[in-house]
C-alpha positions as CSV (number, residue, x, y, z in Angstrom):
1,X,-9.0,38.9,-3.4
2,X,-11.4,40.1,-5.9
3,X,-15.0,39.7,-5.8
4,X,-15.1,37.0,-8.1
5,X,-12.8,34.6,-6.1
6,X,-9.4,35.4,-8.2
7,X,-6.5,36.2,-6.2
8,X,-2.6,37.0,-7.1
9,X,-1.0,33.7,-6.8
10,X,-3.7,31.7,-8.4
11,X,-2.7,29.0,-10.7
12,X,-3.6,29.9,-14.4
13,X,-3.7,27.9,-17.5
14,X,-3.3,29.1,-21.1
15,X,-4.4,27.5,-24.4
16,X,-3.3,28.8,-27.6
17,X,-2.0,28.3,-31.3
18,X,1.4,27.2,-31.4
19,X,2.6,29.4,-34.5
20,X,5.8,28.2,-34.6
21,X,4.8,24.7,-35.2
22,X,1.5,24.8,-37.5
23,X,1.6,21.3,-38.1
24,X,1.1,19.5,-41.8
25,X,-2.5,18.4,-41.4
26,X,-4.1,20.5,-38.9
27,X,-3.4,23.8,-36.5
28,X,-1.5,22.8,-33.5
29,X,-2.2,24.1,-29.9
30,X,-0.1,24.6,-26.8
31,X,-1.3,24.7,-23.2
32,X,0.9,26.6,-20.9
33,X,0.7,27.1,-17.0
34,X,1.6,29.8,-14.8
35,X,0.2,32.1,-11.9
36,X,-1.7,35.4,-11.7
37,X,0.7,37.9,-10.4
38,X,-1.0,41.2,-10.6
39,X,-4.1,42.6,-10.8
40,X,-3.7,46.6,-10.5
41,X,-6.5,48.8,-9.3
42,X,-5.4,51.2,-12.1
43,X,-5.2,51.4,-15.8
44,X,-2.2,50.4,-17.3
45,X,-0.9,50.7,-20.8
46,X,-2.0,48.2,-23.3
47,X,-0.6,46.2,-26.3
48,X,-2.5,49.3,-28.3
49,X,-0.8,51.8,-26.5
50,X,-3.7,53.2,-24.6
51,X,-4.7,52.6,-20.9
52,X,-6.8,49.6,-19.9
53,X,-7.7,47.3,-17.2
54,X,-5.3,44.5,-17.7
55,X,-3.9,41.9,-15.4
56,X,-0.4,40.4,-15.7
57,X,0.2,36.7,-15.6
58,X,3.6,35.0,-14.9
59,X,3.1,32.7,-17.9
60,X,5.2,32.3,-21.0
61,X,3.6,33.2,-24.3
62,X,4.7,34.2,-27.9
63,X,3.7,35.1,-31.1
64,X,0.2,33.5,-32.3
65,X,-0.8,33.5,-28.5
66,X,-3.0,36.8,-29.0
67,X,-6.7,36.1,-28.0
68,X,-5.8,33.0,-26.4
69,X,-8.1,32.1,-23.2
70,X,-6.5,32.5,-20.1
71,X,-8.3,30.1,-17.4
72,X,-7.8,30.5,-13.7
73,X,-8.2,27.7,-11.1
74,X,-11.4,28.2,-9.4
75,X,-12.3,26.7,-5.9
76,X,-16.2,27.6,-5.2
77,X,-17.9,25.7,-2.5
78,X,-15.0,23.2,-2.4
79,X,-15.5,22.5,-6.1
80,X,-12.3,22.7,-8.3
81,X,-11.8,23.3,-11.9
82,X,-11.1,26.5,-14.2
83,X,-13.0,29.5,-15.4
84,X,-12.3,32.2,-17.9
85,X,-10.4,34.9,-16.5
86,X,-9.3,37.0,-19.5
87,X,-7.6,36.5,-23.0
88,X,-4.1,37.1,-23.8
89,X,-3.2,40.5,-25.3
90,X,0.8,40.7,-25.2
91,X,3.6,40.3,-23.3
92,X,6.5,42.0,-22.1
93,X,10.1,41.7,-23.4
94,X,13.3,42.9,-21.9
95,X,15.5,45.4,-24.0
96,X,19.3,45.5,-23.7
97,X,19.1,47.8,-20.9
98,X,16.8,45.2,-18.7
99,X,13.6,47.4,-19.3
100,X,10.6,45.9,-19.6
101,X,8.7,47.3,-22.7
102,X,5.4,45.5,-24.2
103,X,5.8,43.6,-27.6
104,X,3.3,45.0,-30.0
105,X,4.0,42.5,-32.9
106,X,5.1,39.2,-33.6
107,X,7.4,40.3,-36.5
108,X,10.6,42.5,-36.0
109,X,13.6,42.4,-33.6
110,X,13.7,39.3,-31.3
111,X,13.9,40.3,-27.4
112,X,14.3,38.1,-24.0
113,X,10.6,37.3,-23.2
114,X,10.3,38.3,-19.8
115,X,7.5,35.6,-19.1
116,X,5.0,38.5,-17.9
117,X,1.9,38.2,-20.2
118,X,-0.8,41.0,-20.1
119,X,-4.4,39.3,-20.3
120,X,-7.2,41.9,-21.0
121,X,-11.0,41.3,-20.6
122,X,-12.6,39.3,-23.3
123,X,-14.4,42.2,-24.5
124,X,-11.3,44.0,-25.3
125,X,-10.6,41.4,-27.7
126,X,-14.0,42.1,-29.5
127,X,-13.6,45.8,-29.3
128,X,-9.9,45.6,-31.1
129,X,-11.4,43.3,-33.7
130,X,-14.6,45.7,-34.4
131,X,-11.9,48.8,-34.5
132,X,-12.7,50.3,-38.0
133,X,-9.2,49.7,-39.4
134,X,-9.2,46.0,-38.7
135,X,-12.8,45.9,-39.8
136,X,-12.0,47.6,-43.0
137,X,-9.1,45.4,-43.6
138,X,-11.1,42.3,-43.0
139,X,-13.5,43.5,-45.5
140,X,-11.2,44.2,-48.3
141,X,-9.6,40.7,-48.0
142,X,-13.4,39.3,-48.2
143,X,-14.2,41.5,-51.3
144,X,-10.7,40.6,-53.1
145,X,-11.6,36.5,-52.2
146,X,-14.8,37.0,-53.3
147,X,-13.5,38.9,-56.5
148,X,-11.2,35.9,-57.4
149,X,-13.9,33.5,-56.8
150,X,-16.2,34.7,-59.8
151,X,-13.2,34.6,-62.2
């Protein structure tokens, strides 16, 4: 058991955007449940292709769930409930030879989702969003929208 009380086998909930059904009037969310299945003591390859501190959860996620909160069941002093564990980063899929590989995009060839999700500390999502490439892309979109609004 880790010092924060999380342990392998603990129940988890994931709430995310149901990208495949966006809804007519508003975004639709979906809640999935699973278990915290692995808490490695060493860095693993992340969806960015770089090593990082990840946990693995047995919870079926799909495109549109990246950045979604993963909550873990908490039992502190006999009081139940859930607290933020981490955020969804991606998932493993099985290739045609039954090897597990990290899905890095919501587009492309369809593969069998293994049901194993990578979850990373929430700070990792902020670091990714603040990366120079994504920041420049967001700023370019903002500038184009601003220019379009002046016309």
